[in-house]
ROVEXTI-621032 format. One record per atom (N, C-alpha, C): atom name; x, y, z; residue in three letters. Coordinates in nm, 4 decimals, always signed. Atoms other than C-alpha are relative to their C-alpha. Layout:
BEGIN
+-------+----------+----------+----------+---------+
: atomo :       c1 :       c2 :       c3 : residuo :
+-------+----------+----------+----------+---------+
:    CA :        X :        Y :        Z :     Ala :
...
+-------+----------+----------+----------+---------+
% end
This chain:
BEGIN
+-------+----------+----------+----------+---------+
: atomo :       c1 :       c2 :       c3 : residuo :
+-------+----------+----------+----------+---------+
:     N :  -0.0599 :  -0.0549 :  +0.1199 :     Met :
:    CA :  -5.9222 : +10.6523 :  -5.2866 :     Met :
:     C :  -0.0521 :  -0.0730 :  -0.1228 :     Met :
:     N :  +0.0437 :  +0.0669 :  +0.1231 :     Pro :
:    CA :  -6.0503 : +10.5856 :  -5.6342 :     Pro :
:     C :  +0.1192 :  -0.0624 :  -0.0722 :     Pro :
:     N :  -0.1058 :  +0.0671 :  +0.0755 :     Lys :
:    CA :  -5.8520 : +10.3427 :  -5.8421 :     Lys :
:     C :  +0.0200 :  +0.0691 :  -0.1335 :     Lys :
:     N :  -0.0306 :  -0.0574 :  +0.1316 :     Lys :
:    CA :  -5.6779 : +10.4709 :  -6.1511 :     Lys :
:     C :  -0.0400 :  -0.0995 :  -0.1082 :     Lys :
:     N :  +0.0315 :  +0.0856 :  +0.1141 :     Asn :
:    CA :  -5.8034 : +10.3371 :  -6.4786 :     Asn :
:     C :  +0.1281 :  -0.0306 :  -0.0743 :     Asn :
:     N :  -0.1235 :  +0.0406 :  +0.0658 :     Gln :
:    CA :  -5.5157 : +10.1401 :  -6.6176 :     Gln :
:     C :  -0.0356 :  -0.0752 :  -0.1274 :     Gln :
:     N :  +0.0283 :  +0.0656 :  +0.1266 :     Thr :
:    CA :  -5.5366 : +10.0530 :  -6.9834 :     Thr :
:     C :  +0.1153 :  -0.0929 :  -0.0345 :     Thr :
:     N :  -0.1015 :  +0.0971 :  +0.0395 :     Asn :
:    CA :  -5.3537 :  +9.7489 :  -7.1083 :     Asn :
:     C :  +0.0189 :  +0.0058 :  -0.1502 :     Asn :
:     N :  -0.0341 :  -0.0016 :  +0.1415 :     Glu :
:    CA :  -5.1773 :  +9.7350 :  -7.4396 :     Glu :
:     C :  +0.0176 :  -0.1440 :  -0.0465 :     Glu :
:     N :  -0.0143 :  +0.1357 :  +0.0522 :     Lys :
:    CA :  -5.1994 :  +9.4219 :  -7.6526 :     Lys :
:     C :  +0.1456 :  -0.0272 :  -0.0345 :     Lys :
:     N :  -0.1374 :  +0.0388 :  +0.0308 :     Asp :
:    CA :  -4.8786 :  +9.2291 :  -7.7113 :     Asp :
:     C :  +0.0361 :  +0.0298 :  -0.1444 :     Asp :
:     N :  -0.0289 :  -0.0246 :  +0.1411 :     Ser :
:    CA :  -4.9085 :  +9.2656 :  -8.0873 :     Ser :
:     C :  +0.0265 :  +0.1480 :  -0.0262 :     Ser :
:     N :  -0.0226 :  -0.1440 :  +0.0157 :     Val :
:    CA :  -4.9301 :  +9.6452 :  -8.0592 :     Val :
:     C :  +0.1365 :  +0.0374 :  +0.0559 :     Val :
:     N :  -0.1297 :  -0.0266 :  -0.0615 :     Tyr :
:    CA :  -4.6291 :  +9.6518 :  -7.8273 :     Tyr :
:     C :  +0.1134 :  -0.0477 :  -0.0909 :     Tyr :
:     N :  -0.1023 :  +0.0530 :  +0.0898 :     Phe :
:    CA :  -4.4273 :  +9.4307 :  -8.0648 :     Phe :
:     C :  +0.0128 :  +0.0854 :  -0.1257 :     Phe :
:     N :  -0.0030 :  -0.0858 :  +0.1181 :     Leu :
:    CA :  -4.5229 :  +9.6488 :  -8.3623 :     Leu :
:     C :  +0.0726 :  +0.1310 :  +0.0298 :     Leu :
:     N :  -0.0713 :  -0.1225 :  -0.0374 :     Lys :
:    CA :  -4.4006 :  +9.9576 :  -8.1759 :     Lys :
:     C :  +0.1497 :  -0.0253 :  +0.0127 :     Lys :
:     N :  -0.1425 :  +0.0318 :  -0.0107 :     Leu :
:    CA :  -4.0695 :  +9.7851 :  -8.0980 :     Leu :
:     C :  +0.0638 :  -0.0127 :  -0.1380 :     Leu :
:     N :  -0.0508 :  +0.0113 :  +0.1373 :     Val :
:    CA :  -4.0258 :  +9.6984 :  -8.4667 :     Val :
:     C :  +0.0123 :  +0.1379 :  -0.0632 :     Val :
:     N :  -0.0054 :  -0.1369 :  +0.0511 :     Leu :
:    CA :  -4.1050 : +10.0604 :  -8.5549 :     Leu :
:     C :  +0.1240 :  +0.0721 :  +0.0518 :     Leu :
:     N :  -0.1164 :  -0.0681 :  -0.0567 :     Tyr :
:    CA :  -3.8334 : +10.1853 :  -8.3181 :     Tyr :
:     C :  +0.1317 :  -0.0594 :  -0.0503 :     Tyr :
:     N :  -0.1202 :  +0.0606 :  +0.0589 :     Val :
:    CA :  -3.5792 :  +9.9362 :  -8.4560 :     Val :
:     C :  +0.0237 :  +0.0576 :  -0.1392 :     Val :
:     N :  -0.0132 :  -0.0551 :  +0.1356 :     Ile :
:    CA :  -3.6484 : +10.0600 :  -8.8093 :     Ile :
:     C :  +0.0372 :  +0.1475 :  +0.0049 :     Ile :
:     N :  -0.0311 :  -0.1427 :  -0.0098 :     Leu :
:    CA :  -3.6461 : +10.4274 :  -8.7082 :     Leu :
:     C :  +0.1426 :  +0.0234 :  +0.0484 :     Leu :
:     N :  -0.1358 :  -0.0165 :  -0.0509 :     Gly :
:    CA :  -3.3207 : +10.3849 :  -8.5165 :     Gly :
:     C :  +0.1068 :  -0.0266 :  -0.1040 :     Gly :
:     N :  -0.0997 :  +0.0329 :  +0.1018 :     Ser :
:    CA :  -3.1484 : +10.2523 :  -8.8261 :     Ser :
:     C :  -0.0023 :  +0.0938 :  -0.1203 :     Ser :
:     N :  +0.0072 :  -0.0929 :  +0.1132 :     Ile :
:    CA :  -3.2422 : +10.5402 :  -9.0587 :     Ile :
:     C :  +0.0964 :  +0.1157 :  +0.0229 :     Ile :
:     N :  -0.1004 :  -0.1071 :  -0.0038 :     Trp :
:    CA :  -2.9517 : +10.7768 :  -9.1211 :     Trp :
:     C :  -0.0040 :  +0.0769 :  -0.1309 :     Trp :
:     N :  -0.0237 :  -0.0805 :  +0.1192 :     Leu :
:    CA :  -2.8987 : +11.0587 :  -9.3654 :     Leu :
:     C :  +0.1512 :  +0.0154 :  -0.0082 :     Leu :
:     N :  -0.1464 :  +0.0023 :  +0.0072 :     Lys :
:    CA :  -2.5377 : +10.9840 :  -9.4608 :     Lys :
:     C :  +0.0481 :  +0.0833 :  -0.1175 :     Lys :
:     N :  -0.0599 :  -0.0836 :  +0.1029 :     Phe :
:    CA :  -2.3113 : +11.2070 :  -9.6668 :     Phe :
:     C :  +0.1011 :  -0.0813 :  -0.0798 :     Phe :
:     N :  -0.0950 :  +0.0711 :  +0.0854 :     Ala :
:    CA :  -2.1051 : +11.0814 :  -9.9625 :     Ala :
:     C :  +0.1429 :  +0.0277 :  +0.0447 :     Ala :
:     N :  -0.1303 :  -0.0338 :  -0.0581 :     Ser :
:    CA :  -1.8037 : +11.2665 :  -9.8236 :     Ser :
:     C :  -0.0264 :  +0.0694 :  +0.1335 :     Ser :
:     N :  +0.0258 :  -0.0562 :  -0.1329 :     Pro :
:    CA :  -1.7850 : +11.3514 :  -9.4518 :     Pro :
:     C :  +0.0217 :  +0.1512 :  +0.0050 :     Pro :
:     N :  -0.0125 :  -0.1441 :  -0.0182 :     Leu :
:    CA :  -1.8340 : +11.7131 :  -9.3508 :     Leu :
:     C :  +0.0985 :  +0.0283 :  +0.1132 :     Leu :
:     N :  -0.0976 :  -0.0370 :  -0.1025 :     Ala :
:    CA :  -1.5472 : +11.8723 :  -9.1576 :     Ala :
:     C :  -0.0547 :  +0.1171 :  +0.0805 :     Ala :
:     N :  +0.0417 :  -0.1062 :  -0.0909 :     Leu :
:    CA :  -1.6588 : +12.0741 :  -8.8575 :     Leu :
:     C :  +0.1182 :  +0.0311 :  +0.0911 :     Leu :
:     N :  -0.1216 :  -0.0300 :  -0.0745 :     Gly :
:    CA :  -1.3459 : +12.2373 :  -8.7275 :     Gly :
:     C :  +0.1152 :  -0.0849 :  -0.0491 :     Gly :
:     N :  -0.1187 :  +0.0758 :  +0.0397 :     Asp :
:    CA :  -1.0083 : +12.0683 :  -8.7364 :     Asp :
:     C :  -0.0083 :  -0.1481 :  +0.0360 :     Asp :
:     N :  -0.0061 :  +0.1374 :  -0.0483 :     Ser :
:    CA :  -1.0888 : +11.7486 :  -8.5516 :     Ser :
:     C :  -0.1327 :  -0.0758 :  -0.0042 :     Ser :
:     N :  +0.1296 :  +0.0673 :  -0.0034 :     Phe :
:    CA :  -1.4587 : +11.6670 :  -8.5966 :     Phe :
:     C :  -0.0523 :  -0.0218 :  -0.1414 :     Phe :
:     N :  +0.0547 :  +0.0365 :  +0.1307 :     Met :
:    CA :  -1.5926 : +11.4830 :  -8.9019 :     Met :
:     C :  -0.1423 :  -0.0526 :  +0.0198 :     Met :
:     N :  +0.1399 :  +0.0401 :  -0.0095 :     Leu :
:    CA :  -1.9681 : +11.4435 :  -8.9496 :     Leu :
:     C :  -0.0328 :  -0.0906 :  -0.1183 :     Leu :
:     N :  +0.0297 :  +0.0971 :  +0.1051 :     Lys :
:    CA :  -2.0565 : +11.1272 :  -9.1431 :     Lys :
:     C :  -0.1462 :  +0.0023 :  -0.0421 :     Lys :
:     N :  +0.1422 :  -0.0003 :  +0.0318 :     Gly :
:    CA :  -2.4330 : +11.1665 :  -9.1256 :     Gly :
:     C :  -0.0827 :  +0.0510 :  +0.1162 :     Gly :
:     N :  +0.0937 :  -0.0455 :  -0.1025 :     Leu :
:    CA :  -2.7388 : +11.2715 :  -8.9307 :     Leu :
:     C :  -0.0995 :  -0.1122 :  +0.0309 :     Leu :
:     N :  +0.0953 :  +0.1061 :  -0.0356 :     Pro :
:    CA :  -2.9583 : +11.0252 :  -8.7376 :     Pro :
:     C :  -0.1442 :  +0.0500 :  -0.0020 :     Pro :
:     N :  +0.1353 :  -0.0553 :  +0.0116 :     Val :
:    CA :  -3.2942 : +11.1483 :  -8.8688 :     Val :
:     C :  -0.1058 :  -0.0960 :  +0.0555 :     Val :
:     N :  +0.0936 :  +0.0968 :  -0.0566 :     Gly :
:    CA :  -3.4715 : +10.8267 :  -8.7692 :     Gly :
:     C :  -0.0007 :  +0.0034 :  +0.1515 :     Gly :
:     N :  -0.0099 :  -0.0121 :  -0.1455 :     Phe :
:    CA :  -3.3462 : +10.8649 :  -8.4135 :     Phe :
:     C :  -0.0793 :  +0.1204 :  +0.0491 :     Phe :
:     N :  +0.0728 :  -0.1209 :  -0.0390 :     Leu :
:    CA :  -3.4865 : +11.2168 :  -8.3968 :     Leu :
:     C :  -0.1510 :  -0.0197 :  -0.0137 :     Leu :
:     N :  +0.1431 :  +0.0284 :  +0.0177 :     Ala :
:    CA :  -3.8233 : +11.1039 :  -8.5358 :     Ala :
:     C :  -0.0490 :  -0.0978 :  +0.1068 :     Ala :
:     N :  +0.0364 :  +0.0959 :  -0.1041 :     Gly :
:    CA :  -3.8260 : +10.8122 :  -8.2915 :     Gly :
:     C :  -0.0123 :  +0.0638 :  +0.1368 :     Gly :
:     N :  +0.0111 :  -0.0717 :  -0.1271 :     Leu :
:    CA :  -3.7643 : +11.0454 :  -7.9989 :     Leu :
:     C :  -0.1327 :  +0.0736 :  +0.0107 :     Leu :
:     N :  +0.1285 :  -0.0708 :  -0.0002 :     Ile :
:    CA :  -4.0694 : +11.2462 :  -8.0980 :     Ile :
:     C :  -0.1145 :  -0.0985 :  +0.0233 :     Ile :
:     N :  +0.1046 :  +0.1003 :  -0.0197 :     Phe :
:    CA :  -4.2846 : +10.9320 :  -8.1221 :     Phe :
:     C :  +0.0011 :  -0.0540 :  +0.1428 :     Phe :
:     N :  -0.0101 :  +0.0568 :  -0.1346 :     Ala :
:    CA :  -4.1546 : +10.7927 :  -7.7918 :     Ala :
:     C :  -0.0420 :  +0.1006 :  +0.1067 :     Ala :
:     N :  +0.0385 :  -0.1015 :  -0.0985 :     Ala :
:    CA :  -4.2129 : +11.1217 :  -7.6110 :     Ala :
:     C :  -0.1513 :  +0.0098 :  +0.0142 :     Ala :
:     N :  +0.1456 :  -0.0070 :  -0.0045 :     His :
:    CA :  -4.5828 : +11.1004 :  -7.6946 :     His :
:     C :  -0.0644 :  -0.1340 :  +0.0325 :     His :
:     N :  +0.0549 :  +0.1301 :  -0.0352 :     Asp :
:    CA :  -4.6222 : +10.7402 :  -7.5799 :     Asp :
:     C :  -0.0793 :  +0.0110 :  +0.1301 :     Asp :
:     N :  +0.0908 :  -0.0086 :  -0.1145 :     His :
:    CA :  -4.9001 : +10.6851 :  -7.3278 :     His :
:     C :  +0.0583 :  -0.0671 :  +0.1244 :     His :
:     N :  -0.0510 :  +0.0771 :  -0.1122 :     Phe :
:    CA :  -4.7151 : +10.4341 :  -7.1090 :     Phe :
:     C :  +0.1410 :  +0.0455 :  +0.0360 :     Phe :
:     N :  -0.1283 :  -0.0542 :  -0.0443 :     Gln :
:    CA :  -4.4267 : +10.5787 :  -6.9044 :     Gln :
:     C :  +0.1088 :  -0.1074 :  +0.0043 :     Gln :
:     N :  -0.0998 :  +0.1063 :  -0.0116 :     Val :
:    CA :  -4.2515 : +10.2441 :  -6.8459 :     Val :
:     C :  +0.0536 :  -0.0378 :  -0.1371 :     Val :
:     N :  -0.0416 :  +0.0377 :  +0.1343 :     Asp :
:    CA :  -4.2430 : +10.1668 :  -7.2169 :     Asp :
:     C :  +0.0953 :  +0.1017 :  -0.0611 :     Asp :
:     N :  -0.0858 :  -0.1040 :  +0.0565 :     Arg :
:    CA :  -4.0707 : +10.4966 :  -7.2929 :     Arg :
:     C :  +0.1471 :  -0.0304 :  +0.0214 :     Arg :
:     N :  -0.1402 :  +0.0307 :  -0.0302 :     Lys :
:    CA :  -3.7497 : +10.3869 :  -7.1249 :     Lys :
:     C :  +0.0518 :  -0.1102 :  -0.0919 :     Lys :
:     N :  -0.0389 :  +0.1093 :  +0.0889 :     Ile :
:    CA :  -3.7407 : +10.0680 :  -7.3293 :     Ile :
:     C :  +0.0136 :  +0.0513 :  -0.1430 :     Ile :
:     N :  -0.0045 :  -0.0540 :  +0.1361 :     Glu :
:    CA :  -3.8142 : +10.2585 :  -7.6492 :     Glu :
:     C :  +0.1222 :  +0.0887 :  -0.0203 :     Glu :
:     N :  -0.1211 :  -0.0819 :  +0.0091 :     Tyr :
:    CA :  -3.5364 : +10.5102 :  -7.5793 :     Tyr :
:     C :  +0.1240 :  -0.0884 :  -0.0102 :     Tyr :
:     N :  -0.1153 :  +0.0903 :  +0.0038 :     Ala :
:    CA :  -3.2941 : +10.2223 :  -7.5173 :     Ala :
:     C :  +0.0125 :  -0.0669 :  -0.1366 :     Ala :
:     N :  -0.0031 :  +0.0644 :  +0.1319 :     Ile :
:    CA :  -3.3891 : +10.0458 :  -7.8419 :     Ile :
:     C :  +0.0441 :  +0.0992 :  -0.1067 :     Ile :
:     N :  -0.0403 :  -0.1030 :  +0.0964 :     Leu :
:    CA :  -3.3566 : +10.3697 :  -8.0395 :     Leu :
:     C :  +0.1492 :  +0.0282 :  +0.0081 :     Leu :
:     N :  -0.1416 :  -0.0319 :  -0.0179 :     Thr :
:    CA :  -3.0144 : +10.4440 :  -7.8924 :     Thr :
:     C :  +0.0894 :  -0.1131 :  -0.0492 :     Thr :
:     N :  -0.0822 :  +0.1144 :  +0.0420 :     Val :
:    CA :  -2.8757 : +10.0938 :  -7.9478 :     Val :
:     C :  -0.0022 :  -0.0150 :  -0.1515 :     Val :
:     N :  +0.0085 :  +0.0154 :  +0.1453 :     Met :
:    CA :  -3.0027 : +10.0737 :  -8.3061 :     Met :
:     C :  +0.0704 :  +0.1137 :  -0.0730 :     Met :
:     N :  -0.0688 :  -0.1121 :  +0.0632 :     Thr :
:    CA :  -2.8668 : +10.4198 :  -8.3868 :     Thr :
:     C :  +0.1506 :  -0.0210 :  +0.0030 :     Thr :
:     N :  -0.1444 :  +0.0228 :  -0.0102 :     Val :
:    CA :  -2.5191 : +10.3311 :  -8.2604 :     Val :
:     C :  +0.0425 :  -0.1168 :  -0.0885 :     Val :
:     N :  -0.0346 :  +0.1163 :  +0.0824 :     Val :
:    CA :  -2.5186 :  +9.9904 :  -8.4324 :     Val :
:     C :  -0.0062 :  +0.0352 :  -0.1483 :     Val :
:     N :  +0.0151 :  -0.0312 :  +0.1423 :     Ser :
:    CA :  -2.6429 : +10.1294 :  -8.7629 :     Ser :
:     C :  +0.0975 :  +0.1065 :  -0.0483 :     Ser :
:     N :  -0.1038 :  -0.0950 :  +0.0404 :     Leu :
:    CA :  -2.3738 : +10.3988 :  -8.7597 :     Leu :
:     C :  +0.1125 :  -0.0723 :  -0.0733 :     Leu :
:     N :  -0.1103 :  +0.0754 :  +0.0581 :     Phe :
:    CA :  -2.1220 : +10.1286 :  -8.8496 :     Phe :
:     C :  -0.0439 :  -0.0938 :  -0.1120 :     Phe :
:     N :  +0.0510 :  +0.0860 :  +0.1065 :     Leu :
:    CA :  -2.3449 :  +9.9393 :  -9.0947 :     Leu :
:     C :  -0.0342 :  +0.0832 :  -0.1228 :     Leu :
:     N :  +0.0362 :  -0.0754 :  +0.1212 :     Pro :
:    CA :  -2.4154 : +10.0366 :  -9.4557 :     Pro :
:     C :  -0.1512 :  +0.0171 :  -0.0130 :     Pro :
:     N :  +0.1444 :  -0.0233 :  -0.0033 :     Val :
:    CA :  -2.7690 : +10.1501 :  -9.3714 :     Val :
:     C :  -0.0231 :  +0.1498 :  -0.0062 :     Val :
:     N :  +0.0345 :  -0.1413 :  +0.0024 :     Gly :
:    CA :  -2.9254 : +10.4831 :  -9.4544 :     Gly :
:     C :  -0.0127 :  +0.0534 :  -0.1411 :     Gly :
:     N :  +0.0147 :  -0.0695 :  +0.1274 :     Ile :
:    CA :  -2.9847 : +10.7326 :  -9.7305 :     Ile :
:     C :  +0.1262 :  +0.0815 :  -0.0227 :     Ile :
:     N :  -0.1257 :  -0.0701 :  +0.0278 :     Ile :
:    CA :  -2.6642 : +10.8620 :  -9.8921 :     Ile :
:     C :  -0.0282 :  +0.1203 :  -0.0883 :     Ile :
:     N :  +0.0179 :  -0.1248 :  +0.0750 :     Val :
:    CA :  -2.6656 : +11.2227 : -10.0097 :     Val :
:     C :  +0.1341 :  +0.0412 :  -0.0564 :     Val :
+-------+----------+----------+----------+---------+
% end
């Protein structure tokens, strides 16, 4: 069987991608006053950075790294929901 060509990624490139996902996960489009959707659901903002990060992570070449990138995006999105981070409209 022929061996698969496995490309290695430099540590600096990997670290830069992690920083990119931390920044993208913290970008929110927040509203000055929450939007009421129905009687019981209030929408404070939209995680636009999370959505952009999902698109970037889906096109990543390394499958193992995708799981880590999804985890970083999710954690940063949840943490930044409670912090004063984002663009207020």
